[in-house]
C-alpha positions as CSV (number, residue, x, y, z in Angstrom):
1,M,0.0,0.0,0.0
2,I,1.0,3.6,-0.6
3,S,1.9,6.3,1.8
4,F,1.5,9.9,0.7
5,I,3.8,12.9,1.3
6,K,2.6,15.8,3.4
7,T,1.2,18.5,1.1
8,T,-1.7,20.8,0.6
9,H,-4.6,19.0,-0.9
10,N,-7.8,19.1,-2.3
11,V,-6.1,18.2,-5.6
12,V,-7.7,16.7,-8.7
13,S,-5.5,15.0,-11.3
14,L,-6.5,14.6,-15.0
15,D,-4.7,12.0,-17.0
16,F,-5.3,11.3,-20.7
17,Q,-4.3,7.9,-22.0
18,L,-5.6,6.1,-25.1
19,S,-9.3,7.1,-25.2
20,Y,-9.6,7.3,-21.4
21,L,-9.8,10.3,-19.1
22,H,-8.7,9.3,-15.6
23,I,-9.6,11.4,-12.7
24,M,-8.2,11.1,-9.1
25,Q,-8.8,13.2,-6.0
26,L,-6.7,12.8,-2.9
27,T,-8.1,14.0,0.4
28,G,-7.0,14.6,4.0
29,T,-5.6,17.3,6.2
30,S,-2.5,15.5,7.3
31,W,-0.3,12.5,6.3
32,P,-1.2,9.9,5.2
33,Y,-3.6,10.9,2.4
34,S,-6.2,8.7,0.9
35,I,-7.9,8.3,-2.5
36,K,-11.2,10.1,-2.2
37,K,-12.3,9.6,-5.8
38,A,-11.0,7.7,-8.7
39,D,-12.9,7.4,-12.0
40,M,-12.1,6.5,-15.6
41,I,-14.3,7.5,-18.5
42,E,-13.9,6.1,-22.0
43,L,-14.5,8.9,-24.6
44,P,-15.5,8.6,-28.3
45,A,-12.4,8.3,-30.6
46,A,-13.5,11.6,-32.2
47,Q,-12.9,13.3,-28.9
48,L,-9.8,11.6,-27.5
49,S,-7.4,9.2,-29.3
50,H,-4.0,7.9,-28.0
51,G,-4.3,10.6,-25.3
52,K,-4.6,13.4,-27.7
53,I,-7.7,15.6,-27.6
54,L,-9.2,15.9,-31.1
55,N,-12.5,17.7,-30.6
56,W,-12.0,20.5,-28.1
57,S,-15.6,21.7,-28.1
58,A,-17.0,18.2,-27.4
59,F,-14.3,17.4,-24.9
60,S,-14.9,20.7,-23.0
61,E,-18.6,19.9,-22.7
62,T,-17.8,16.4,-21.4
63,L,-15.3,17.7,-18.8
64,Q,-17.7,20.3,-17.6
65,K,-20.4,17.8,-17.0
66,L,-18.0,15.4,-15.3
67,V,-16.8,18.2,-12.9
68,Q,-20.4,18.9,-11.9
69,K,-21.2,15.2,-11.5
70,L,-18.1,14.6,-9.2
71,R,-18.6,17.8,-7.3
72,I,-15.0,18.9,-7.8
73,K,-15.7,22.5,-9.1
74,G,-13.1,24.9,-7.8
75,C,-10.4,22.3,-7.0
76,V,-6.8,22.7,-7.9
77,A,-6.0,20.5,-11.0
78,Y,-2.9,18.8,-12.3
79,A,-3.0,17.5,-15.9
80,S,-0.9,15.1,-17.8
81,L,0.6,15.5,-21.3
82,P,1.3,12.3,-23.1
83,S,5.0,11.9,-23.8
84,H,4.4,11.2,-27.5
85,L,3.1,14.8,-27.8
86,V,6.3,16.2,-26.4
87,H,9.9,16.3,-27.8
88,I,12.4,15.7,-24.9
89,Q,16.1,16.3,-25.6
90,R,19.4,17.1,-23.8
91,V,21.9,19.8,-24.9
92,L,25.3,20.8,-23.5
93,L,25.7,24.6,-23.1
94,P,28.3,26.9,-21.5
95,K,27.7,27.5,-17.8
96,D,27.9,31.3,-18.1
97,L,24.7,31.6,-20.1
98,N,21.7,33.5,-18.6
99,D,18.1,32.3,-19.0
100,Q,17.4,34.2,-22.2
101,E,20.6,32.9,-23.8
102,I,19.8,29.3,-22.7
103,E,16.3,29.6,-24.3
104,A,17.8,31.0,-27.5
105,A,20.3,28.2,-27.7
106,I,17.6,25.6,-27.2
107,Y,15.4,27.1,-29.9
108,N,18.5,27.1,-32.2
109,E,19.0,23.4,-31.5
110,V,15.3,22.7,-32.2
111,Q,15.5,24.5,-35.5
112,R,18.6,22.5,-36.4
113,S,17.1,19.1,-35.4
114,M,13.5,19.9,-36.6
115,P,14.0,22.1,-39.6
116,H,10.4,21.6,-40.9
117,Q,8.7,22.5,-37.7
118,V,6.6,25.6,-38.5
119,E,4.1,25.6,-35.6
120,K,4.8,27.7,-32.5
121,L,6.3,25.8,-29.6
122,T,6.2,26.1,-25.9
123,L,9.4,25.3,-24.0
124,D,10.4,24.2,-20.5
125,Y,13.8,23.0,-19.3
126,H,15.9,22.2,-16.3
127,T,19.6,21.8,-15.5
128,L,20.9,18.3,-14.9
129,P,23.5,17.6,-12.2
130,S,27.1,17.9,-13.6
131,Q,30.7,17.9,-12.4
132,D,31.8,20.0,-15.4
133,T,33.0,23.4,-14.5
134,R,32.6,24.9,-18.0
135,Y,29.5,23.3,-19.4
136,Q,26.0,22.5,-18.1
137,S,23.7,19.7,-19.3
138,I,20.2,21.0,-20.0
139,Q,17.2,18.7,-20.6
140,F,14.3,20.5,-22.3
141,A,10.8,19.6,-23.4
142,I,8.9,21.3,-26.2
143,A,5.3,20.9,-27.2
144,K,2.9,22.7,-29.6
145,E,1.9,26.0,-28.1
146,D,-1.6,25.9,-29.5
147,Y,-2.4,22.5,-28.0
148,I,-1.1,23.6,-24.6
149,A,-3.1,26.8,-24.7
150,Q,-6.3,24.9,-25.6
151,L,-5.7,22.4,-22.8
152,I,-5.3,25.2,-20.3
153,S,-8.4,27.1,-21.4
154,T,-10.5,23.9,-21.5
155,I,-9.6,22.9,-18.0
156,K,-10.2,26.4,-16.6
157,R,-13.6,26.5,-18.5
158,A,-14.6,23.5,-16.4
159,S,-14.1,25.5,-13.2
160,L,-10.9,23.8,-12.2
161,K,-7.8,25.8,-11.0
162,L,-5.1,24.4,-13.2
163,K,-1.7,24.5,-11.5
164,V,0.6,22.1,-13.4
165,I,0.8,20.3,-16.7
166,D,3.2,17.4,-16.3
167,I,4.6,14.9,-18.8
168,D,3.0,11.5,-18.1
169,V,6.2,9.4,-17.8
170,Y,7.6,11.7,-15.1
171,A,4.3,11.5,-13.2
172,L,4.4,7.7,-13.5
173,K,8.0,7.7,-12.1
174,R,7.0,9.9,-9.2
175,A,4.1,7.7,-8.2
176,L,6.1,4.5,-8.4
177,F,9.1,5.9,-6.4
178,F,6.7,7.0,-3.6
179,T,5.3,3.5,-3.6
180,L,8.8,1.9,-3.6
181,P,11.0,4.5,-1.9
182,Q,13.9,2.0,-1.6
183,L,14.5,2.4,-5.3
184,Q,14.9,6.2,-5.4
185,H,18.7,6.0,-5.1
186,E,19.4,3.3,-7.5
187,A,21.5,4.2,-10.5
188,V,19.0,3.0,-13.2
189,I,15.4,2.0,-12.9
190,G,13.2,0.5,-15.6
191,I,9.4,0.7,-15.7
192,I,7.1,-1.7,-17.7
193,Y,3.7,0.0,-18.1
194,S,0.8,-1.5,-20.0
195,L,-2.8,-0.4,-20.6
196,A,-5.5,-1.9,-22.9
197,N,-3.6,-2.0,-26.2
198,F,-0.2,-0.4,-25.7
199,S,2.9,-1.0,-23.6
200,S,6.0,1.1,-22.7
201,L,9.5,0.4,-21.4
202,I,10.7,3.5,-19.7
203,I,14.2,3.7,-18.1
204,F,15.5,6.5,-15.9
205,N,18.8,7.2,-14.3
206,Q,18.9,9.5,-11.2
207,A,18.8,12.6,-13.3
208,Q,16.9,12.0,-16.5
209,L,14.9,9.8,-18.9
210,I,17.4,7.8,-20.9
211,F,15.3,5.2,-22.8
212,H,11.6,5.1,-23.8
213,E,10.0,2.7,-26.2
214,R,6.2,2.4,-26.7
215,W,4.5,-0.2,-28.8
216,D,1.1,-1.7,-29.7
217,N,0.3,-4.8,-27.7
218,K,-3.1,-5.7,-29.1
219,N,-1.9,-9.1,-29.9
220,Y,-0.8,-9.6,-26.3
221,E,2.7,-10.6,-27.2
222,D,4.1,-8.3,-24.5
223,S,6.7,-10.6,-23.1
224,V,8.5,-11.0,-26.5
225,Q,8.3,-7.3,-27.1
226,I,9.6,-6.4,-23.7
227,K,12.4,-8.9,-24.0
228,N,13.5,-7.3,-27.3
229,K,13.3,-3.8,-25.9
230,M,15.3,-4.7,-22.8
231,E,17.9,-6.3,-25.0
232,L,18.0,-3.2,-27.1
233,Y,18.6,-1.1,-24.0
234,Q,21.4,-3.4,-22.8
235,T,23.1,-3.1,-26.2
236,M,22.8,0.7,-26.2
237,H,23.8,1.2,-22.6
238,A,26.1,-1.6,-21.7
239,V,28.0,0.5,-19.1
240,I,24.9,1.2,-17.1
241,P,23.1,-2.2,-16.7
242,L,19.5,-2.4,-15.8
243,Q,19.1,-4.2,-12.4
244,H,15.7,-3.1,-11.2
245,V,12.4,-3.1,-13.1
246,I,9.0,-2.0,-11.8
247,V,6.1,-3.8,-13.5
248,C,2.6,-2.2,-14.0
249,S,1.1,-4.8,-16.3
250,E,-1.1,-7.8,-16.3
251,Y,-0.2,-9.0,-19.8
252,I,3.4,-10.2,-19.5
253,E,4.8,-13.6,-18.6
254,I,7.0,-12.5,-15.7
255,D,8.5,-16.0,-15.2
256,L,9.8,-15.8,-18.8
257,L,11.4,-12.4,-18.2
258,Q,13.0,-13.6,-15.0
259,S,14.5,-16.6,-16.7
260,I,15.9,-14.5,-19.5
261,F,17.2,-11.7,-17.2
262,P,18.1,-13.4,-13.9
263,S,20.2,-10.5,-12.8
264,I,17.2,-8.1,-12.8
265,T,14.9,-7.8,-9.8
266,F,11.3,-7.2,-10.7
267,Y,8.8,-5.3,-8.5
268,F,5.0,-5.4,-8.5
269,P,3.6,-2.3,-6.7
270,Q,0.0,-2.0,-5.4
271,L,-2.0,1.1,-5.6
272,D,-5.1,0.9,-3.4
273,Q,-7.1,-2.0,-2.2
274,K,-10.3,-0.7,-3.8
275,L,-8.6,-0.3,-7.1
276,D,-6.5,-3.5,-6.8
277,D,-9.7,-5.6,-6.8
278,D,-9.4,-5.1,-10.6
279,K,-5.7,-5.1,-11.4
280,N,-6.2,-3.8,-14.9
281,R,-8.3,-0.9,-13.7
282,A,-5.7,-0.1,-11.0
283,N,-2.9,0.2,-13.5
284,H,-4.9,3.0,-15.2
285,F,-4.4,5.3,-12.2
286,W,-0.6,5.4,-11.6
287,I,-0.1,8.5,-13.7
288,A,-3.1,10.3,-12.1
289,L,-1.5,9.5,-8.7
290,G,1.9,10.8,-9.8
291,L,0.2,14.1,-10.8
292,S,-1.5,14.4,-7.4
293,L,1.9,14.0,-5.6
294,R,3.5,16.9,-7.4
295,E,3.9,20.3,-5.8
296,K,6.9,22.0,-7.5
297,V,7.0,22.4,-11.3
298,I,9.9,20.7,-12.9
299,W,8.5,20.3,-16.4
């Protein structure tokens, strides 16, 4: 079971995955907090597909009705942004640059690496830990400005007080690390995350996302796919072997993976007893939980 950090709550988290909107509300005035509400709604493909909102007018109407139904009007809201709608990259820049110069250098790198990008972009970045005295490692995320602006206005129109938009893989990592705090200081952590018809292998070191592969699992051949992706990672990053993997999936043959990767320890976190009665349903809420646990904006 999970224990929550002490923070100021009545927070509502909104997570968009596949054609589902996931909503979670934590409650309480002191540690530990509990899950007050958790609901998932499948929306028509014309409104939401692969986590991307396609019909803003219809989605706005759906969200407003849902806020009224759940009686969460006026709550602080944290929203997810699917990682496939974001470009995440790292650049090495001189340490003596100010904020404006860093942003200019990042935009120059974006223009170099994405020369055909014509839509306006929104940018956020942070500095990674480094021993270098002359250069700093900057990890940045860019997304389409128009999409972000529409997401902000739609959530505010539903009478929620939007505080943070967070990339889904970072919210997932946050939730799992609070569930398994003993892993927070490990050099490299892998996460296997599966929902109805897609799976991801996500690998972080202590500072950043270093590997992310997402694939269609509608044929339920997850174990073979994961084996291939993990072997790809081991080939690309032989000097930083993967020793710990958190599994949020009901579709994989874990005995097979353990026999193929005997040096890796696999973990199977639980979210909440009410949700865990249906394991597949519980897996839907990890990102929503990670959003609720966030107070300070990183991305």
